[in-house]
Each structure stands twice: as C-alpha cells, then as structure tokens.
C-alpha positions in Angstrom: 5.1 -4.1 -38.4 6.7 -7.6 -37.9 4.6 -9.7 -35.5 6.4 -11.0 -32.4 9.7 -9.4 -33.4 12.5 -9.9 -30.8 14.0 -6.5 -29.8 17.4 -8.1 -29.3 17.5 -9.2 -33.0 16.3 -5.8 -34.2 19.1 -3.9 -32.8 19.1 -0.8 -30.5 19.9 1.7 -33.3 16.8 0.5 -35.3 14.7 0.7 -32.2 15.7 4.3 -31.5 15.1 5.3 -35.1 11.7 3.7 -35.5 10.1 3.8 -32.1 8.5 7.2 -32.4 7.5 6.5 -36.0 5.5 3.4 -34.9 3.7 5.3 -32.2 3.0 8.4 -34.4 1.9 6.8 -37.6 0.6 3.3 -36.7 -1.1 4.3 -33.4 -1.8 7.9 -34.4 -0.8 9.2 -31.0 2.3 11.0 -29.9 4.1 9.3 -26.9 7.1 11.3 -25.8 10.3 10.0 -24.2 10.1 6.3 -24.8 13.8 6.0 -24.2 14.0 8.2 -21.1 12.9 8.2 -17.5 11.2 11.0 -15.6 13.0 11.3 -12.3 12.6 14.1 -9.8 10.9 16.5 -12.3 13.1 16.0 -15.4 13.5 13.6 -18.2 16.8 11.6 -17.9 18.2 10.9 -21.3 18.9 7.5 -22.9 21.6 5.4 -21.4 22.1 1.6 -21.1 18.4 0.9 -20.3 16.9 -2.3 -21.9 14.2 -1.7 -24.4 11.0 -3.6 -23.7 8.4 -4.3 -26.5 4.9 -3.0 -25.9 2.7 -5.8 -27.1 -0.9 -5.5 -28.2 -3.1 -7.9 -26.1 -5.6 -7.9 -29.1 -3.2 -9.0 -31.8 0.2 -9.7 -30.2 1.7 -7.2 -32.5 4.6 -5.1 -31.2 3.2 -1.5 -30.9 6.5 0.1 -29.8 9.5 -0.2 -27.6 10.0 1.5 -24.3 12.9 1.7 -22.0 12.8 -0.1 -18.7 14.2 1.8 -15.7 17.4 0.5 -14.2 18.5 0.0 -10.6 20.5 3.2 -11.1 17.3 5.1 -12.1 15.4 3.7 -9.1 18.2 4.6 -6.7 18.3 8.2 -8.2 14.5 8.6 -7.8 14.5 7.3 -4.2 17.3 9.5 -3.1 16.0 12.6 -4.9 12.6 12.0 -3.3 14.1 11.8 0.2 16.3 14.9 -0.3 13.3 16.8 -1.7 11.3 15.9 1.4 14.0 16.7 3.9 15.4 19.8 2.4 12.9 21.1 -0.2 10.0 23.5 0.1 7.2 21.0 -0.6 6.3 19.8 3.0 6.4 23.4 4.4 4.1 24.9 1.8 0.6 25.8 2.9 -2.1 23.4 1.8 -3.4 26.1 -0.5 -0.1 26.3 -2.3 0.3 22.5 -2.6 -3.3 22.2 -3.7 -2.8 24.7 -6.5 0.3 22.9 -7.8 -1.4 19.5 -7.6 -4.4 21.0 -9.4 -2.1 22.0 -12.2 -1.0 18.4 -12.5 -4.6 17.1 -12.6 -5.7 19.7 -15.1 -2.7 18.7 -17.3 -3.9 15.0 -17.1 -7.4 16.1 -18.0 -6.2 17.9 -21.0 -4.5 14.7 -22.3 -7.3 12.2 -21.4 -8.3 11.5 -25.0 -4.7 10.5 -25.8 -4.3 8.7 -22.5 -7.4 6.6 -23.0 -6.3 5.6 -26.5 -2.8 4.7 -25.3 -4.1 2.6 -22.4 -6.6 0.8 -24.6 -3.7 -0.1 -27.0 -1.4 -1.4 -24.3 -4.0 -3.1 -22.0 -6.9 -4.1 -24.1 -9.4 -2.0 -22.1 -12.3 -0.9 -24.2 -12.3 2.8 -25.0 -15.7 3.1 -23.2 -14.2 1.5 -20.1 -11.2 3.9 -20.3 -13.4 7.0 -20.6 -15.6 5.8 -17.7 -12.7 5.0 -15.4 -10.4 7.9 -16.2 -12.6 10.8 -17.3 -15.5 10.3 -14.8 -14.0 8.4 -11.9 -10.5 9.7 -12.0 -11.5 13.2 -12.5 -14.1 13.1 -9.7 -11.6 11.6 -7.3 -8.8 14.0 -7.7 -11.1 17.0 -7.7 -12.7 15.8 -4.4 -9.3 15.1 -3.0 -8.2 18.7 -3.6 -11.4 20.0 -1.9 -11.0 17.5 1.0 -7.4 18.5 1.6 -8.4 22.1 2.2 -10.9 21.0 4.8 -8.6 19.0 6.9 -7.6 20.5 10.3 -3.8 20.4 9.8 -3.3 22.1 13.2 -5.6 21.6 16.1 -5.6 23.0 19.6 -6.8 20.3 21.9 -6.7 21.1 25.6 -3.2 22.0 26.6 -1.6 20.5 23.4 -1.2 21.6 19.8 -1.7 18.7 17.4 0.1 18.9 14.0 -0.8 16.6 11.2 2.4 16.2 9.1 3.4 14.3 6.0 5.0 10.8 6.4 7.9 11.4 4.1 8.9 9.9 0.7 6.3 7.5 -0.7 6.5 4.7 -3.2 3.1 4.3 -4.9 2.9 0.9 -6.6 0.2 0.8 -9.3 -1.2 -1.9 -11.5 -1.9 -2.1 -15.2 -5.7 -2.2 -14.8 -6.0 1.5 -13.7 -2.8 3.5 -14.2 -4.7 6.9 -14.4 -7.4 6.4 -11.7 -4.7 5.1 -9.3 -2.9 8.4 -9.7 -6.0 9.9 -8.2 -6.2 7.4 -5.4 -2.5 7.3 -4.4 -0.3 10.0 -5.9 -2.6 12.9 -5.6 -3.4 12.4 -1.9 0.2 11.7 -1.0 1.3 15.0 -2.7 -1.5 16.9 -1.0 -0.4 15.6 2.3 3.1 17.0 1.7 4.9 13.8 0.7 7.3 13.3 -2.2 6.3 10.5 -4.4 7.7 7.8 -6.8 4.9 6.7 -9.0 5.7 3.1 -9.8 3.6 2.1 -12.8 3.4 -1.5 -14.1 5.8 -2.4 -16.9 2.7 -3.1 -19.0 1.7 0.6 -18.8 4.7 2.3 -20.4 2.7 4.5 -22.8 0.4 5.7 -20.1 3.2 6.3 -17.6 5.1 8.5 -20.0 2.1 10.6 -20.9 1.2 11.2 -17.3 4.9 12.0 -16.6 4.7 14.6 -19.3 1.8 16.1 -17.5 3.9 16.3 -14.4 6.6 18.1 -16.3 4.1 20.6 -17.5 2.8 21.1 -14.0 6.4 22.1 -13.0 6.4 20.7 -9.4 9.5 21.4 -7.3 12.6 19.3 -8.0 12.5 15.8 -6.6 8.8 15.8 -5.6 7.6 13.4 -8.3 9.2 10.6 -10.3 7.8 8.0 -12.6 9.3 4.5 -12.7 7.4 2.0 -14.9 9.5 -0.9 -13.6 9.4 -4.6 -13.4 9.4 -6.9 -10.3 13.1 -6.5 -9.7 12.9 -2.7 -9.7 9.8 -2.8 -7.5 11.4 -5.0 -4.9 14.5 -2.8 -4.9 12.5 0.3 -4.2 10.3 -1.3 -1.6 13.4 -2.2 0.4 15.2 1.1 -0.2 16.2 3.0 3.0 15.1 6.3 1.4 11.5 5.2 1.1 9.4 6.1 4.2 6.1 4.6 3.0 4.8 2.1 0.5 1.3 2.2 -0.9 0.4 -0.8 -3.0 -2.4 -2.0 -5.2 -1.8 -5.6 -6.2 -2.3 -9.2 -5.4 -2.3 -10.4 -1.8 1.1 -12.2 -2.2 2.6 -8.9 -3.3 1.2 -7.3 -0.1 2.9 -10.0 2.0 6.2 -9.4 0.2 5.9 -5.6 0.8 5.4 -6.1 4.5 8.4 -8.4 4.7 10.7 -6.0 2.8 9.6 -3.0 4.9 9.6 -4.8 8.3 13.2 -4.1 9.3 12.8 -0.4 9.1 9.1 -0.4 10.1 8.1 1.7 7.1 4.4 2.6 6.9 2.4 0.6 4.4 -1.2 0.8 3.0 -2.3 -2.2 0.9 -5.2 -2.6 -1.5 -5.1 -6.2 -2.3 -7.1 -9.1 -3.9 -10.7 -10.0 -3.6 -13.2 -12.8 -4.2 -16.3 -10.6 -3.8 -19.7 -12.2 -3.2 -23.1 -11.1 -4.5 -26.0 -12.4 -2.5 -29.1 -12.7 -4.6 -32.3 -12.8 -2.5 -35.3 -14.9 -3.4 -37.6 -12.0 -4.0 -35.5 -10.2 -6.6 -36.6 -9.2 -10.2 -34.1 -11.0 -12.5 -33.8 -8.2 -15.1 -33.2 -5.5 -12.5 -30.5 -7.6 -10.8 -28.7 -8.6 -14.1 -28.5 -5.1 -15.4 -25.9 -4.3 -12.7 -24.7 -7.8 -11.8 -23.4 -8.7 -15.2 -21.1 -5.6 -15.7 -20.3 -5.7 -12.0 -19.0 -9.3 -12.3 -17.3 -9.1 -15.7 -15.9 -5.5 -16.0 -12.6 -5.3 -17.9 -12.6 -9.1 -18.4 -12.6 -9.7 -14.7 -9.4 -7.7 -14.1 -11.0 -5.4 -11.5 -10.3 -6.2 -7.8 -13.9 -5.5 -6.7 -15.6 -7.7 -9.4 -18.4 -9.9 -8.1 -16.7 -13.2 -8.9 -18.9 -15.3 -6.5 -22.7 -15.2 -7.2 -24.7 -16.8 -4.3 -28.1 -18.0 -5.6 -31.1 -19.4 -3.7 -31.4 -23.2 -4.2 -35.1 -23.0 -5.0 -34.5 -20.9 -8.1 -30.9 -21.9 -8.9 -31.6 -23.4 -12.3 -33.6 -20.4 -13.5 -30.8 -18.0 -12.4 -28.2 -20.1 -14.2 -30.1 -20.0 -17.4 -30.6 -16.2 -17.2 -26.9 -15.6 -16.3 -25.8 -17.9 -19.1 -27.8 -15.9 -21.7 -26.4 -12.6 -20.5 -22.7 -13.9 -20.5 -23.1 -15.5 -23.9 -24.4 -12.3 -25.3 -21.3 -10.2 -24.4 -19.6 -9.0 -27.5 -15.8 -9.2 -27.8 -14.0 -7.1 -30.3 -11.7 -4.2 -31.1 -11.2 -2.3 -27.9 -11.1 1.0 -29.8 -14.6 0.6 -31.2 -17.4 2.1 -29.1 -19.8 -0.8 -29.7 -17.3 -3.3 -28.2 -18.3 -4.6 -24.8 -15.1 -6.5 -23.9 -11.6 -6.7 -25.2 -8.9 -9.3 -24.6 -7.3 -10.2 -21.3 -4.4 -7.7 -20.8 -1.5 -10.0 -20.2 -0.6 -13.5 -21.5 -0.1 -14.8 -18.0 -3.7 -13.8 -17.2 -5.0 -15.9 -20.0 -2.9 -18.9 -18.9 -4.0 -18.5 -15.3 -7.6 -18.3 -16.4 -7.4 -21.5 -18.5 -5.7 -23.3 -15.6 -8.3 -22.4 -13.1 -11.2 -23.3 -15.3 -9.7 -26.7 -16.0 -9.0 -27.3 -12.3 -12.6 -26.4 -11.5 -14.0 -28.8 -14.0 -11.8 -31.6 -12.6 -13.3 -30.8 -9.1 -16.9 -31.2 -10.4 -17.8 -27.7 -11.6 -19.7 -27.4 -14.9 -19.4 -24.8 -17.6 -22.6 -22.8 -18.0 -21.1 -20.2 -20.3 -17.8 -19.4 -21.9 -14.8 -21.4 -20.9 -13.0 -21.2 -24.2 -10.8 -19.1 -26.5 -13.1 -17.6 -29.2 -12.3 -18.9 -32.7 -12.7 -15.6 -34.4 -9.4 -14.2 -33.2 -6.2 -15.7 -34.6 -3.9 -13.9 -32.2 -4.2 -12.1 -28.9 -5.1 -13.1 -25.4 -8.9 -13.6 -25.9 -11.2 -15.7 -23.7 -15.0 -15.9 -23.4 -16.5 -14.5 -20.2 -17.1 -17.7 -18.2 -19.8 -18.8 -15.7 -19.3 -22.0 -13.7 -22.2 -23.8 -12.0 -22.3 -26.6 -9.5 -19.6 -24.9 -7.5 -19.2 -25.2 -3.8 -17.3 -22.7 -1.6 -14.4 -25.1 -0.9 -13.2 -25.3 -4.5 -10.1 -23.4 -5.5 -12.2 -21.5 -8.1 -14.3 -20.1 -5.3 -11.5 -19.3 -2.9 -8.6 -17.9 -5.0 -8.5 -14.7 -7.0 -8.2 -15.4 -10.7 -8.1 -11.9 -12.1 -9.8 -13.1 -15.2 -13.3 -13.4 -16.7 -14.5 -16.2 -14.5 -17.6 -16.1 -12.2 -18.9 -19.0 -10.1 -22.5 -19.6 -9.0 -22.9 -21.1 -5.5 -26.3 -22.3 -4.2 -27.5 -21.4 -0.6 -30.4 -22.6 1.5 -31.4 -19.5 3.6 -29.9 -16.0 4.2 -27.9 -17.2 7.2 -26.2 -19.8 5.0 -25.6 -17.2 2.3 -23.9 -14.9 4.8 -21.8 -17.8 6.1 -20.7 -18.6 2.6 -19.9 -15.0 1.7 -17.8 -14.6 4.8 -16.0 -17.9 4.4 -13.2 -16.4 2.4 -9.7 -15.2 3.1 -10.7 -12.0 1.3 -13.1 -9.1 2.3 -12.9 -6.4 -0.3 -16.4 -5.8 -1.7 -19.8 -7.4 -1.9 -23.3 -6.8 -3.1 -26.7 -7.7 -1.6 -29.8 -7.8 -3.9 -33.1 -7.9 -2.1 -36.5 -6.2 -2.5 -36.6 -5.7 1.3 -34.0 -3.0 1.8 -34.1 -3.2 5.6 -33.2 -6.9 5.4 -30.5 -6.1 2.8 -29.0 -3.5 5.2 -29.0 -6.0 8.0 -27.2 -8.5 5.8 -24.7 -5.9 4.7 -23.8 -5.2 8.3 -23.0 -8.9 8.8 -20.7 -9.2 5.8 -17.0 -9.1 6.5 -16.2 -6.8 3.7 -14.8 -3.3 3.3 -17.5 -2.3 0.9 -21.1 -3.5 0.4 -23.5 -2.3 -2.3 -27.2 -2.8 -2.0 -29.1 -3.6 -5.2 -26.2 -2.4 -7.2 -22.5 -3.3 -7.9 -19.3 -1.4 -7.3 -18.0 1.1 -4.8 -18.1 4.8 -4.1 -14.7 6.4 -5.0 -15.5 9.6 -3.1 -15.5 7.9 0.3 -12.9 5.8 2.2 -12.4 2.4 0.6 -10.3 -0.6 1.6 -10.5 -4.3 2.4 -10.9 -6.5 5.4 -8.8 -9.6 6.1 -6.3 -10.5 3.3 -7.8 -7.8 1.1 -5.5 -5.3 2.7 -5.2 -2.6 5.3 -5.6 1.2 5.2 -8.0 3.3 3.2 -8.0 5.1 -0.1 -10.2 8.0 -1.2 -12.1 10.5 1.0 -10.5 12.4 3.8 -9.1 9.2 5.2 -7.3 8.6 1.9 -5.3 11.8 2.4 -4.7 11.2 6.1 -3.1 7.8 5.5 -0.1 9.8 4.3 0.2 11.8 7.5 1.3 11.4 11.1 0.4 13.4 14.2 2.8 15.4 16.2 1.9 16.5 19.7 3.3 19.8 20.9 2.8 20.4 24.7 4.0 22.7 27.4 2.9 25.9 25.7 0.7 28.5 27.4 -2.6 28.2 25.6 
C-alpha cells in the first residue's frame, strides 16, 4: 500500500475497486458500506460523496478510504429523524417495547466487539487492551444498566390532583469523539432511544470504520424507519446539523470551545443541550500515602490512551516536603511505559490518534519549558518509530498553577506536578481551574479524604483510586459542561415533564 497516497490522484474508480480489498486482506476485517451512509435505517448508496483516507496513527499508512457524508445526507437524516419522531411509532411504544428493540441493537454490537475493537485500534491507535476494557466491559455494563434503569423510571406519576407524564424531547443529535465511539453509544444514543427520542449518531470523521460497523448493527436490529442514522461527518457537517431546525436536542462530548459553539448555534431556537466537555483534573496526594499503592492507579489514571481521555489526572498535586521523592518515583514509572504496536497485548501505549494532537502536545511542552517548567520524563518523539504520531508520556516538574500547561486541556500525554504546602492550599490549587470534571484524593485517612472530596469543585471525585463510575450520573462543573450522562439521570436528560390537571382523581 502506497504511504501517504493522495485520494485525488488515485482516482475515484480505483478507490471503489480497491477499498474493500484493502480492508479485507490487509486489515483482515470486513467493514461494509465504506461508500454509503446509514440514514434513517437504510444504507444510502454511493453518490458524489468525497472519499476520505483512513490513516493509521502508527505508521501514517492509508488503511482505506471512506465516504464523508454531505450536507444533503445530513439534511436527509435530520428531516427523517423529525418525521419519525412526530409521526412514527417510536415515541408511543411502551418502555418494554422500546427496551426490547434497543437491546437487540446492543446485542448486535456485542456480537461484533472483536471486530469493532480491532477496527478502532487501527483507526485511532488505541491499544487492543484499552479497546476491550472500554468497549467490552464499560460499554456493555453501561447499556445493560441503562436498559434496566429505563424500566424502573416512573414514566407516569399521579401527584396530588395532577398526572405527570415524562415524555421524550424529540429528535437528538449525539456528537461523539474519536476517543470512545462505542462506549459513547452507550452513554448517549442508548439512553436517548430508551427515552423515546429519534437519534442522529454523529461520529467523528476519524472513526469511519467503527461508525460503519455500529451502523450495520443498527441495520440488523431493524429499528423503525427514521429512528437512527449515522453521520461520521467533519466540522462543517456537525455545525450544519447543530443549527438544523429539525434537531430538538444536541448532546455533545468534546472540547469546551465546541460546547460554546453548540450553545451559540442552538440559542435562537432554545434547543436543549447536554455538554460533556474538557477537563484539567487534579490528583491531590496526601503526605501519608504509600507511594506504590498510589502509583498503581495514578499512572494509568493520568496517562490512559496517551492522555486522550477527558477525565485523565493531568495535574498531580504533591506535598512540598516530599516533592523530590515523588518526582523521582513518577519519572521512573512514566519512563517505563512501553510504546508499541497497538494490536499486541503486551503494548502499554500506542501513538497519539491524530496529527494535530501531536502538534498540540509538542507546542504546549515547548511553551511550558519557556515559562520555567522542567522535563522530568518524556517530552520527545521516540526514535524507534520512523512514521506515525508518537510521543513519550511526559511529566513536567517545577510547574505552578498559573502556567498555560496547568490551566488548558492538552488532550495529549502530558502531566504536570505542582507542589503544595498544606491541604487547604492543595484544595485551593485544585479548584483554581476553569474546569471541574474529575479529581482524585489519595490519603490514608479516608475521613479526611472524604472531607477534601466534598470541598472540590468537580463533578466526580475518586478516593484512593482514579477514574469514574459509569453506572451513576456523571458530568462536569464549571466549563466542563452541564447535564448528566449514565444512571437514571442520563436517561431523564432526554425527557421533559408534562402536567395534566383538571381530572377527577
């Protein structure tokens, strides 16, 4: 396969002839409908859609070509979703009927997880171990819990002299990122469908293989016409759909600047929005902690998927009295992280998923050094890889909380270590951020840790661990977003309450 080939030079007829052969024989997976778009329950055949190369983050080789949706595709999907909501059977089905059909979709996805994981690893650089953890374990647990939770919601409630009806919002645009295209189906698309909404699943253009495999699962599930479409579109298509009059609600996972843009584009029609945005999550390390116990969860919790996880602990707050010892221990752990082929099970980390992510990471590290920060680990492109978007997991010391590296989300493999004097100062530093997505508190005294957790301005706090619970409501404070995903609340975000009064109870 020619490296860095230009699709325009190759010619559309060659692309159509070879695209399936590349996927089938070079990748050893079968990805259907790379020229088509799944709109309203059916594959729409090839037209004048531009073909976009799917580039391997590991080698920069072109893996395949996939059609980008057009404005015409987006318009068709939005209008079909609106018509299906207003005139179709989906919203009026019982929750048991909807749950049974959504369950068919989820079971179809589960049946394709081995292929989905491999495809996502190829197109994103995620290690196969990370894909299996996120998709098989987290994704599967979330959608199964969602289906159970939906059946427990009181969709009709007698309250005094009124009947309260919990009804679906309408047509939903679910905007998902490249760093979790399967698990975000569980967090956005599944609860919206269970609530009775129709949905356009807007995958990132960097996830065309995953998007088509999941769309094929939707075809197998045979949902009613217009209920679910897949549009793996670029920024132009996304902005068009966000501003579309037929879209009643937008749910977004993305950067904070994208959330601001969504709010502006939906403001004129006051469309409902839920926003899961950026983070600069702090880990407060107490002075009484055992280093090894802390590092066993702190290292993966701060470096997962090469820093391309919104809840990664990218600010580590260390006591001044033992700052040097902690830096040495952290350096040793980060230096030991093995980079390699994402498809091999002994690989700990792959490349950064997108070229712009590598460029952004390099830019921030250089800026931090110019402001006085020092490299404790990483901070370079590894020499063993001739091509691809590789970067060593990086730890910066001598950082203060006013530096850009400590205040802005990088979405790359960079962690900063900030010293503090006492716990009150640690809490102040942690809260001195425009973000409030996640945090961790490591302390032997769990009562003290809980009191610190209550003071943190963060939507999620883990004690003596890292990460979040995906089975309970999750969402950020401040510029990390609004609204909740997962749990009962994650379904109810897609509903509104109607009051019916004047009846004889």
